[in-house]
C-alpha positions in Angstrom: -42.5 63.5 8.7 -42.7 60.2 10.5 -39.8 58.2 9.1 -40.9 55.0 11.0 -43.3 54.3 8.2 -40.4 53.9 5.8 -39.2 50.9 7.9 -42.3 48.8 7.7 -43.4 45.8 5.7 -46.4 47.8 4.4 -44.0 50.4 2.9 -41.7 47.7 1.5 -44.7 45.9 -0.1 -45.9 49.2 -1.7 -42.4 50.0 -2.9 -42.0 46.6 -4.5 -45.5 46.7 -6.0 -44.7 50.1 -7.6 -41.4 48.9 -9.2 -43.0 47.6 -12.4 -45.0 50.8 -12.9 -42.0 53.1 -12.2 -39.9 51.0 -14.6 -42.5 51.6 -17.4 -42.4 55.4 -17.2 -39.0 56.2 -18.8 -39.6 54.1 -21.9 -43.0 55.7 -22.5 -41.5 59.2 -22.1 -38.2 58.6 -24.1 -39.9 56.7 -26.9 -43.2 58.7 -27.0 -43.6 58.6 -30.8 -43.2 54.9 -31.2 -45.3 54.2 -28.2 -48.1 56.4 -29.7 -47.7 54.5 -33.0 -48.2 51.2 -31.2 -51.4 52.5 -29.8 -52.5 53.6 -33.3 -51.9 50.0 -34.5 -54.6 48.9 -32.0 -57.2 51.0 -33.8 -57.0 54.4 -32.1 -56.7 57.6 -34.2 -53.3 59.2 -33.8 -54.4 62.3 -31.9 -56.3 60.2 -29.4 -53.3 57.8 -29.1 -51.1 60.6 -28.1 -53.6 61.8 -25.5 -54.1 58.3 -24.1 -50.3 57.9 -23.9 -49.9 61.2 -22.1 -52.7 60.2 -19.7 -51.1 56.8 -19.1 -47.8 58.5 -18.2 -49.6 60.9 -15.8 -51.5 57.9 -14.2 -48.2 55.9 -13.8 -46.3 58.8 -12.3 -49.1 60.0 -10.0 -50.1 56.5 -8.9 -46.5 55.4 -8.2 -45.5 58.5 -6.3 -48.6 58.4 -4.2 -48.2 54.7 -3.5 -44.6 55.1 -2.4 -44.6 58.4 -0.6 -48.1 59.0 0.7 -50.7 57.4 2.9 -53.3 57.8 0.1 -53.0 54.2 -0.9 -56.6 53.9 -2.2 -56.1 56.8 -4.6 -52.7 55.6 -5.7 -54.0 52.1 -6.4 -57.1 53.4 -8.1 -54.9 55.5 -10.5 -52.7 52.5 -11.3 -55.8 50.3 -11.9 -57.3 52.9 -14.2 -54.1 52.5 -16.3 -53.7 48.7 -15.9 -57.1 47.3 -16.6 -57.7 48.9 -20.0 -54.0 48.3 -20.9 -54.5 44.6 -20.2 -57.7 44.4 -22.2 -56.5 46.5 -25.2 -53.0 45.2 -25.6 -52.8 41.7 -24.2 -56.1 39.9 -24.7 -56.1 40.0 -28.5 -53.8 38.3 -29.5 -53.8 36.5 -26.1 -50.5 36.9 -24.4 -50.6 34.6 -21.4 -47.5 35.9 -19.6 -48.6 39.6 -19.9 -52.2 38.8 -18.9 -51.0 36.7 -15.9 -48.6 39.4 -14.8 -51.2 42.1 -15.0 -53.8 40.0 -13.2 -51.3 39.5 -10.4 -50.7 43.2 -10.3 -54.4 44.0 -10.3 -54.8 41.5 -7.4 -52.0 43.2 -5.5 -53.5 46.6 -6.0 -56.9 45.4 -4.8 -55.3 43.9 -1.7 -53.5 47.2 -1.0 -56.8 49.1 -1.4 -58.6 46.6 1.0 -55.7 46.8 3.5 -55.8 50.6 3.5 -59.5 50.5 4.0 -59.1 48.1 6.9 -56.4 50.2 8.5 -58.8 53.2 8.2 -61.5 51.4 10.0 -59.2 50.1 12.7 -57.9 53.7 13.2 -61.5 54.9 13.4 -62.4 52.3 16.0 -59.3 53.1 18.0 -60.4 56.8 18.1 -63.9 55.8 19.2 -62.5 53.7 22.0 -60.3 56.5 23.1 -63.3 58.8 23.2 -65.2 56.4 25.4 -62.2 56.1 27.7 -61.9 59.8 28.0 -65.6 60.2 28.7 -65.4 57.6 31.4 -62.6 59.6 33.0 -64.7 62.7 33.0 -67.7 61.0 34.6 -65.6 59.9 37.6 -64.5 63.4 38.4 
């Protein structure tokens, strides 16, 4: 394992971005019943509310762990977006909660930036590989 990646600004940014999601997990697990009841108050049947809450916990755990400890940033951010976008719409738009909506929009923006940044890093790595192949082929032609 390359420990250098844990000492980068990219890692620090992903760690800080994940804090709010990691912080939400224990409350959802410890208070599962009342969290499910809150989902029921938004118009979902109780069995579906429990399934949705379970899926939310899985998305939060999976997305947070992948974001912090793996290079699969696009997958991690996608999982967190699958949790965050519907949560914002269902729980914070009606009645409109400005602080919660603004916070979630900021998080959505940060996750989208992380996805774009990981995509750009992938393309940069690919172009570096191509340039190395060209250099290698040039060396072979001289011999």
